[in-house]
N, C-alpha and C positions, 0 to 999 in steps of 0.2 A: 209230902215226900221227904224222906230222910235227906239231910244236908249233903251227904256224900253223893247220893243219886242226883241231887239237884246240880251240884258242881259238875259231875260227869255229863249230865244232860246238856250243859252249856257247851260241851265239846263234841256233841253229837252222839254220845253213847246211849244206846237203848238199854233199859234197866236189866233185861234178862240176857244181855250179850257179854257180860263181864263178871269177874269175881274180884273181891277186894280182900286183902289180908294185911295185917300189921307187918311192917318192914323195919327190922332193926329194933333198937331199944333206946332211942334218943331220950335225953333228959329235958330238952327244951321244946322241940317241935314234935308233932305226931306225923309219922311218915307211913304211907300205905303203898303196897304194890298192887296195881290194877292189871289184871290179865284179861285180854280180849283176843280170842283165837290164838294166833302165834305171836301177838304183840304184847309187850309189857310196858307199863308206864309207872312213874313214881308220882304220887300225889301227896302234897305236904300241907299240913295246917301249921301256919306260922303262929307262934305264941305271942300274942299282942301285948302281954305284960312285959315281955323281954324286948320285942321289936315293935315299938309303938307306931311306927309308920312302915308297914311291910312293902309299900310301893317303892320306898327308897332302896330296899333290897333288890327288887326287880330292876330298878333303874341302874344300880351298881353292876348287877350281873350283865346287863346289856352293854354298859360302857366297857367293861372288861372284855367281853366277847368281841365287841367291835374293834377295840384297840389291838387285841391279839390277832384278829383276822387281818388287820391292816399292816401290822409290823412283822408277822411271822406267817408266811403263806402255808407252811407245813403244819400249823397248829390245827388240831381237830377239836371242834366244839359241838356239843349237842345243843340243839335249840329247843326251847319249850314249845309244846303244842299250842296252837292258837284256838281260843274258843270261837264259836260261831259268831259271836258278837265281834266287832272289829278290834277290840282291845287285845293287847298281848297277854294280859293277866286277868284272871277272874277272882273277884273278891266277893264273898258272901256276907251279908249282914247278919246271918244266923250264927249261933255259937255251935261249934262242932266239938264234941267231947272225946272223940277217939275213932279209930277205924273199926268197921264192922264188916262182916261177910254179907254179901248180897244173897 
């Protein structure tokens, strides 16, 4: 199974229920737009040559979100979707080389 489909499967997506397309033209990370019915999601592959410990990125995002939620009740923050596994973030051991259409 293609790595993108594997990642999306961990979030409960069935292979024929969504489309994937490249989003933007980033120089460091690969970003994809995933469309499923009326919903849209951003899926990003972190460049491990630049960000050697991507879990620190996830940890920092959560700390910032929690701080802003606690100190500014009017602050609106999007939350990442949680995979079926209990973890907040999904990391694949496979190498993903770019976005592809399903």
